[in-house]
C-alpha positions in Angstrom: -0.1 0.2 0.1 0.9 3.3 -0.6 0.3 6.7 0.9 -0.1 9.7 -0.8 1.5 13.2 0.4 -0.8 14.9 2.9 -3.2 17.5 1.8 -2.7 21.8 3.6 -4.1 21.7 6.7 -7.6 23.0 6.3 -9.6 26.7 7.9 -9.9 26.5 11.5 -13.6 25.7 12.7 -13.9 29.1 14.5 -12.8 32.9 13.7 -11.6 33.3 17.6 -10.5 31.3 20.4 -9.9 27.1 20.3 -11.5 25.0 17.0 -9.3 22.3 15.2 -8.0 22.0 12.3 -7.3 19.1 9.8 -5.6 17.4 6.8 -5.8 14.4 5.3 -3.7 12.2 2.7 -5.7 9.4 0.2 -4.6 5.6 -0.3 -2.9 6.3 -3.7 -1.8 2.6 -4.4 -3.7 -0.8 -2.8 -2.1 -3.3 -2.1 0.2 -6.2 -4.4 -0.5 -9.5 -4.4 1.0 -11.0 -1.2 1.7 -7.0 -0.2 0.7 -5.9 3.4 -1.8 -3.3 3.3 -2.2 0.3 4.9 -2.3 1.1 8.3 -1.9 4.1 8.4 -3.8 7.0 9.1 -5.5 8.9 7.1 -6.6 12.3 8.4 -4.9 14.7 11.6 -6.9 16.3 14.0 -4.9 19.1 15.6 -5.8 22.2 17.6 -5.6 26.0 16.4 -2.7 28.1 16.3 -2.8 31.4 17.4 -6.4 32.8 17.1 -7.1 35.8 19.1 -9.8 35.2 22.0 -13.5 36.3 21.6 -15.0 39.2 22.5 -17.6 38.6 24.7 -21.2 40.4 24.6 -23.3 40.7 26.8 -27.3 41.0 26.0 -28.5 44.5 25.0 -31.8 45.4 25.9 -33.6 48.7 24.3 -35.3 51.2 25.9 -38.5 50.7 27.4 -41.2 51.9 24.7 -43.2 54.4 26.1 -46.7 53.2 28.8 -50.2 52.0 26.5 -53.2 53.2 27.1 -55.5 52.2 30.2 -57.5 49.3 28.6 -61.0 50.3 30.4 -61.8 54.4 31.2 -62.6 54.0 34.4 -62.9 51.3 37.7 -59.4 49.8 36.7 -57.6 48.5 34.0 -54.2 47.9 32.5 -51.6 49.5 31.0 -48.3 48.0 29.8 -45.2 48.6 27.8 -42.1 46.6 26.1 -38.3 46.7 25.1 -36.5 44.9 22.9 -33.2 43.1 22.5 -31.2 45.1 20.5 -28.0 43.0 20.7 -27.9 38.9 21.7 -25.1 37.8 23.9 -22.6 36.0 22.4 -21.3 32.8 23.5 -20.5 33.1 27.2 -22.2 35.9 27.7 -25.0 37.1 29.7 -28.4 35.8 28.5 -31.3 39.1 28.5 -33.2 38.4 31.6 
């Protein structure tokens, strides 16, 4: 059995923080009659080299909107207001509570 050359390492699986890369090679020739079969690694995995740390960002809320009108003209009722999420947190950031 003969093996081809290793291909280049792949792009990192993550643009920041920990990630991995893989490289592969193929069997370029099968064993001949009476020869030894392939018993070698065809792929390798490693941690990415030199990735910057990921920037962690927390949830950010928009301001509250103004109060809505009351549901009744007299004798009780309710009024409400809402606010929306301006930016969702990145992995590791504080959630919107």
